[in-house]
C-alpha positions as CSV (number, residue, x, y, z in Angstrom):
1,M,2.8,17.8,12.9
2,K,3.7,20.4,10.3
3,R,6.2,19.8,7.5
4,K,7.5,22.3,4.9
5,V,6.6,21.3,1.4
6,G,8.1,23.0,-1.7
7,I,6.2,24.1,-4.7
8,A,7.5,21.2,-6.9
9,T,6.3,18.7,-4.3
10,L,2.8,20.3,-4.1
11,T,2.4,20.1,-7.8
12,F,2.7,16.3,-7.5
13,I,-0.3,15.9,-5.2
14,L,-2.1,12.7,-6.2
15,L,-5.7,13.1,-7.2
16,A,-8.1,10.6,-8.7
17,P,-6.7,8.5,-11.6
18,F,-7.4,10.0,-15.0
19,S,-8.6,7.8,-17.8
20,E,-6.3,9.2,-20.6
21,A,-3.4,10.5,-18.8
22,R,0.3,10.0,-19.4
23,S,2.8,9.4,-16.6
24,W,5.0,12.3,-15.5
25,T,8.1,11.7,-13.3
26,D,10.0,14.3,-11.4
27,V,13.7,14.3,-10.7
28,E,13.1,12.6,-7.4
29,G,11.3,9.7,-9.1
30,R,7.8,10.6,-8.0
31,V,5.1,9.9,-10.5
32,I,1.7,11.5,-11.4
33,E,-0.7,10.7,-14.2
34,A,-2.1,13.8,-16.0
35,D,-2.9,15.3,-19.4
36,Y,-0.5,17.6,-21.2
37,V,-2.0,21.1,-21.9
38,S,0.8,23.4,-23.1
39,S,4.4,24.4,-22.5
40,D,6.9,27.1,-22.9
41,E,10.7,27.2,-22.5
42,E,10.5,27.0,-18.7
43,N,7.3,25.3,-17.7
44,V,4.7,22.7,-18.7
45,I,1.0,22.9,-17.8
46,I,-0.8,19.6,-17.1
47,L,-4.4,18.8,-16.4
48,K,-5.3,16.5,-13.5
49,G,-9.1,16.0,-13.2
50,E,-10.4,19.5,-13.5
51,K,-7.3,21.3,-12.1
52,E,-4.3,22.6,-14.0
53,F,-0.8,22.6,-12.5
54,T,2.3,24.4,-13.7
55,L,5.5,22.3,-13.4
56,P,9.0,23.7,-13.9
57,L,10.7,21.7,-16.7
58,E,13.9,21.5,-14.7
59,R,12.0,19.5,-12.1
60,L,11.0,16.8,-14.6
61,S,12.8,13.7,-15.8
62,E,14.9,13.9,-18.9
63,A,12.4,11.7,-20.8
64,D,9.6,14.0,-19.9
65,R,11.5,17.1,-20.9
66,T,12.3,15.4,-24.3
67,W,8.6,14.5,-24.7
68,V,7.5,18.1,-24.0
69,K,10.1,19.5,-26.5
70,E,8.7,17.2,-29.2
71,Q,5.2,18.6,-28.5
72,S,6.4,22.2,-28.9
73,E,8.0,21.2,-32.2
74,G,4.7,20.1,-33.6
75,G,4.3,16.6,-32.2
76,G,1.2,17.4,-30.2
77,E,-1.7,19.8,-29.9
78,M,-0.8,23.2,-28.4
79,D,-2.4,26.5,-27.5
80,G,-4.2,25.2,-24.4
81,D,-5.7,22.0,-26.0
82,K,-5.0,18.6,-24.4
83,A,-2.5,16.6,-26.4
84,A,-4.0,13.5,-28.0
85,E,-3.0,10.5,-25.8
86,P,-3.6,6.8,-26.5
87,K,-5.9,5.0,-24.1
88,K,-4.4,2.7,-21.5
89,E,-3.7,-0.8,-22.6
90,A,-6.2,-3.4,-21.5
91,A,-5.3,-4.7,-18.1
92,K,-3.5,-8.1,-18.3
93,N,-4.6,-11.3,-16.6
94,G,-2.5,-13.9,-14.9
95,L,0.8,-13.3,-13.1
96,I,2.7,-10.1,-13.9
97,D,6.2,-10.6,-12.5
98,E,7.2,-7.0,-12.5
99,L,5.0,-4.0,-12.9
100,P,6.2,-0.4,-12.5
101,V,4.5,1.5,-9.7
102,T,3.1,4.5,-11.5
103,V,0.6,5.9,-8.9
104,L,1.5,6.9,-5.4
105,F,-0.9,6.5,-2.5
106,R,0.4,9.7,-1.0
107,T,3.1,12.0,-2.4
108,S,4.5,14.3,0.2
109,P,5.8,13.4,3.6
110,E,3.2,15.8,5.1
111,E,0.4,13.7,3.4
112,W,1.9,10.4,4.6
113,A,1.9,11.7,8.1
114,A,-1.8,12.7,8.0
115,G,-3.9,10.9,10.5
116,K,-3.5,10.4,14.3
117,A,-1.7,7.1,14.1
118,A,0.5,8.0,11.1
119,E,1.5,11.3,12.7
120,K,2.6,9.5,15.9
121,C,4.6,6.9,14.0
122,S,6.2,9.4,11.6
123,E,7.8,11.1,14.6
124,D,9.1,7.8,16.1
125,E,12.7,7.3,14.8
126,H,12.4,3.5,15.3
127,F,9.9,3.3,12.4
128,S,12.2,5.2,10.0
129,K,15.5,3.5,10.9
130,P,16.5,0.6,8.7
131,L,18.4,-2.5,9.9
132,N,20.7,-2.1,6.8
133,T,22.1,1.4,6.7
134,N,22.3,1.2,2.9
135,F,18.5,1.6,2.7
136,A,16.4,4.8,3.2
137,N,16.9,6.4,6.6
138,G,14.5,8.9,8.0
139,F,10.8,9.4,7.5
140,D,11.0,11.8,4.5
141,A,13.4,9.4,2.6
142,C,11.4,6.3,3.5
143,V,8.1,7.6,1.9
144,S,9.9,9.0,-1.2
145,A,11.8,5.9,-2.4
146,P,12.3,6.0,-6.2
147,D,12.1,3.2,-8.8
148,Q,9.3,1.2,-7.2
149,R,7.9,-2.0,-8.6
150,C,5.4,-4.7,-7.7
151,M,4.2,-8.1,-8.7
152,V,0.5,-8.6,-9.5
153,Y,-1.8,-11.6,-10.0
154,V,-5.0,-11.0,-11.9
155,P,-7.6,-13.8,-12.1
156,E,-8.2,-15.0,-15.6
157,G,-11.9,-14.3,-15.2
158,Y,-11.3,-10.6,-14.7
159,D,-12.7,-8.5,-17.6
160,G,-13.5,-5.2,-15.9
161,S,-17.2,-5.7,-15.8
162,E,-17.2,-6.0,-12.0
163,A,-15.0,-4.8,-9.1
164,Y,-12.6,-7.4,-7.7
165,G,-11.3,-7.6,-4.2
166,V,-7.6,-6.9,-3.5
167,Y,-5.1,-8.8,-1.3
168,L,-1.9,-6.8,-0.6
169,H,0.9,-9.2,0.5
170,I,4.1,-7.9,2.3
171,N,7.1,-10.1,1.9
172,P,10.0,-10.2,4.5
173,G,12.5,-10.6,1.7
174,G,13.7,-8.2,-1.0
175,N,11.6,-9.7,-3.8
176,A,7.9,-9.4,-4.2
177,S,6.0,-12.6,-3.4
178,I,2.5,-13.9,-4.2
179,P,2.4,-17.6,-3.3
180,S,1.4,-19.6,-6.4
181,E,-0.6,-22.0,-4.4
182,Y,-3.0,-19.2,-3.6
183,H,-3.8,-18.4,-7.3
184,P,-6.9,-20.7,-7.4
185,I,-8.2,-19.0,-4.3
186,F,-7.9,-15.6,-5.9
187,D,-9.6,-17.0,-9.0
188,E,-12.5,-18.4,-7.0
189,R,-13.0,-15.4,-4.7
190,K,-12.4,-12.8,-7.5
191,I,-9.4,-11.2,-5.8
192,I,-6.4,-9.4,-7.4
193,A,-3.2,-10.0,-5.4
194,V,-0.3,-7.5,-5.3
195,S,3.1,-7.5,-3.6
196,A,5.7,-4.7,-3.6
197,F,9.5,-5.2,-4.1
198,S,12.0,-4.1,-1.5
199,T,10.0,-4.6,1.6
200,S,12.5,-6.8,3.4
201,N,13.0,-6.8,7.1
202,M,16.2,-4.9,6.5
203,H,14.2,-1.8,5.3
204,A,12.7,0.7,7.7
205,H,9.1,0.1,8.6
206,W,7.9,3.3,6.9
207,E,9.6,2.4,3.6
208,R,8.0,-1.1,3.7
209,V,4.6,0.4,4.4
210,A,4.9,3.2,1.7
211,R,6.1,0.8,-1.0
212,S,3.2,-1.5,-0.3
213,M,0.6,1.3,-0.3
214,N,1.9,2.7,-3.6
215,A,1.6,-0.8,-5.1
216,L,-2.0,-0.9,-3.9
217,A,-2.6,2.5,-5.4
218,T,-1.2,1.4,-8.7
219,V,-3.5,-1.7,-8.8
220,R,-6.5,0.5,-8.1
221,S,-5.6,2.8,-11.0
222,K,-5.4,-0.1,-13.5
223,W,-8.1,-2.5,-12.4
224,K,-11.6,-2.1,-11.1
225,T,-11.4,-2.9,-7.4
226,D,-13.8,-3.1,-4.4
227,P,-12.7,-1.1,-1.3
228,N,-15.0,-3.2,0.8
229,R,-13.0,-6.4,-0.2
230,T,-9.5,-5.1,0.2
231,F,-7.2,-6.9,2.6
232,V,-3.5,-6.8,3.7
233,G,-1.4,-9.7,4.7
234,G,2.2,-10.8,5.1
235,F,4.6,-13.5,6.1
236,S,6.7,-13.4,9.3
237,G,8.2,-9.9,9.5
238,G,5.8,-9.0,6.6
239,G,3.0,-10.1,8.8
240,H,4.0,-7.5,11.4
241,M,4.0,-4.9,8.6
242,A,0.6,-6.0,7.4
243,F,-0.8,-5.3,10.9
244,L,1.0,-2.0,11.1
245,T,-0.2,-1.0,7.6
246,Q,-3.8,-1.7,8.6
247,A,-3.3,0.2,11.8
248,L,-1.9,3.2,10.0
249,F,-4.3,3.3,7.0
250,S,-7.3,1.3,8.4
251,N,-9.8,3.0,6.1
252,E,-8.1,1.4,3.1
253,F,-8.7,-2.2,4.3
254,R,-11.3,-4.5,5.8
255,G,-9.0,-7.0,7.5
256,A,-5.4,-8.2,7.9
257,I,-3.8,-11.6,8.0
258,S,-0.4,-12.2,9.6
259,H,1.2,-15.5,8.5
260,A,3.5,-17.1,11.1
261,A,3.9,-13.9,13.2
262,Q,2.1,-12.4,16.2
263,S,2.5,-8.7,16.5
264,Y,3.0,-7.3,20.0
265,P,0.0,-5.0,20.6
266,P,-0.2,-1.9,22.7
267,G,-0.7,-2.5,26.4
268,P,-4.4,-3.3,27.2
269,D,-4.2,-0.8,30.1
270,G,-3.7,2.1,27.6
271,G,0.1,1.9,27.5
272,T,2.1,1.9,24.3
273,G,4.8,-0.3,22.9
274,G,5.2,-3.5,20.8
275,H,5.1,-3.4,17.0
276,F,2.8,-0.4,17.1
277,G,5.2,1.8,18.9
278,P,3.6,5.1,20.1
279,M,0.1,3.9,19.3
280,S,-2.0,3.0,22.4
281,A,-4.9,0.7,23.0
282,D,-7.2,3.7,22.8
283,D,-6.2,4.1,19.1
284,F,-7.9,0.8,18.4
285,S,-11.1,1.7,20.3
286,D,-13.2,3.0,17.3
287,G,-13.0,3.7,13.6
288,R,-11.9,1.1,11.1
289,R,-9.2,-0.2,13.4
290,A,-12.0,-1.4,15.6
291,Q,-14.3,-2.4,12.8
292,N,-11.8,-4.4,10.8
293,Y,-10.8,-8.0,11.5
294,W,-7.3,-9.1,12.7
295,L,-6.2,-12.7,12.0
296,I,-3.1,-14.7,12.9
297,I,-2.5,-18.0,11.2
298,I,0.3,-19.9,13.0
299,G,1.7,-23.4,12.8
300,T,2.1,-25.4,15.9
301,D,5.6,-26.5,14.6
302,D,6.7,-22.9,14.0
303,K,9.7,-23.0,16.3
304,R,10.4,-19.3,15.7
305,N,7.1,-17.7,16.5
306,Y,4.5,-20.2,17.9
307,A,5.5,-19.6,21.5
308,E,5.3,-15.9,21.0
309,T,1.7,-16.1,19.9
310,Q,0.8,-17.7,23.2
311,K,2.4,-14.9,25.2
312,T,0.5,-12.1,23.4
313,A,-2.9,-13.7,22.8
314,E,-4.4,-12.4,26.0
315,D,-3.2,-8.9,25.2
316,W,-4.9,-9.0,21.7
317,E,-8.1,-10.4,23.2
318,A,-8.1,-7.5,25.7
319,L,-8.1,-5.0,22.9
320,P,-11.4,-3.6,21.5
321,V,-11.0,-5.3,18.2
322,E,-12.2,-8.5,16.4
323,Y,-9.2,-10.8,16.7
324,R,-8.7,-14.5,15.9
325,C,-5.7,-16.8,16.0
326,D,-6.0,-19.9,13.8
327,E,-3.5,-22.7,14.7
328,V,-2.5,-25.2,12.1
329,E,-1.4,-28.5,13.5
330,G,2.1,-29.6,12.4
331,H,2.7,-26.5,10.2
332,G,6.1,-24.8,10.4
333,H,7.4,-21.2,9.8
334,K,5.7,-20.8,6.4
335,V,2.9,-18.9,4.8
336,A,-0.5,-20.3,5.7
337,P,-1.6,-23.6,4.1
338,V,-4.1,-23.2,1.2
339,D,-7.1,-24.3,3.2
340,A,-6.3,-22.1,6.2
341,F,-5.7,-19.1,4.0
342,A,-9.0,-19.6,2.2
343,K,-10.9,-19.9,5.4
344,G,-9.1,-16.8,6.7
345,L,-10.1,-14.7,3.7
346,E,-13.7,-16.0,4.1
347,W,-13.7,-14.8,7.7
348,L,-12.4,-11.4,6.7
349,E,-15.1,-11.1,4.0
350,S,-17.8,-12.1,6.5
351,N,-17.4,-9.0,8.6
352,P,-20.8,-7.2,8.6
353,E,-19.0,-3.9,9.1
354,N,-17.2,-4.1,5.7
355,A,-19.7,-2.0,3.8
356,K,-20.2,0.6,6.6
357,K,-18.4,3.9,6.6
358,S,-15.7,4.4,9.1
359,K,-16.7,6.0,12.4
360,R,-13.7,8.3,12.2
361,K,-10.7,9.2,10.0
362,D,-7.4,7.3,10.3
């Protein structure tokens, strides 16, 4: 699939995080971290890694235009030298209720659609149509939502000396959610948890996935994380999104946990359908989608979804993936109990394929 991308969009391509960069925001709310180099009356030059980009001032936020003006009036170093920038603040520990999303996983719609599975789903209107028409509608709008925020829990023992795992949790409601009862598990297993705001069931699938992946990218930019211990999970409708997120960007994860929801898989005979839309069983036959683990944790008293897990279990078992369904006696339609969640994470981390490279791209 080919999409037209303007010059202003291309200049906001996300590269590796830079250690002493400032955040730049364009008029559409997209963010990049880069160093200031120089400016004139029409443009500003920034440095990202070893590459320089020229951005039209009219495409930047008002705050950025004001900042650039201050530099040209003597507030910063000019003539091609990088402006002096303070180092990032030390990463906080504990629960951060609301953290701005300052780094995007992918910036342009064309980049979000890169990959076989992502391209298929980007062309499927079902994935880009929200249940509430007040929310972003259409693929391009869904992956470019402005004003993104996330909640983060950082174990108290984190000091930056070693890489921690990451658990990305997708909530079916409008607020971010990291169950407080899981905090001791994250402390013990040395895992940072993150959850994006505005991922409710009322939003389109693509917006929920994009907001979640941007939250993950922001965490990776601020804390030292281990890609071989990065997992995605979610509750109810968020569980479906967790499975879809791993299917779309399987190289970024090593396993997924769906709490209280069984996603409908593609037909085992090669057909498509279910929660993975245009994806087929063949899309799960190799690469990280086949290497990663897929876990359902469901309560036997879950009147909403327990029966559905029984209907689709055989279809999951027929797929060429490592799948497991853990039933919790007497548990209702809730996130997994602490013990079940801890055992689930332990199983995901036990995958001998975690440290191996993917057999193919997403």
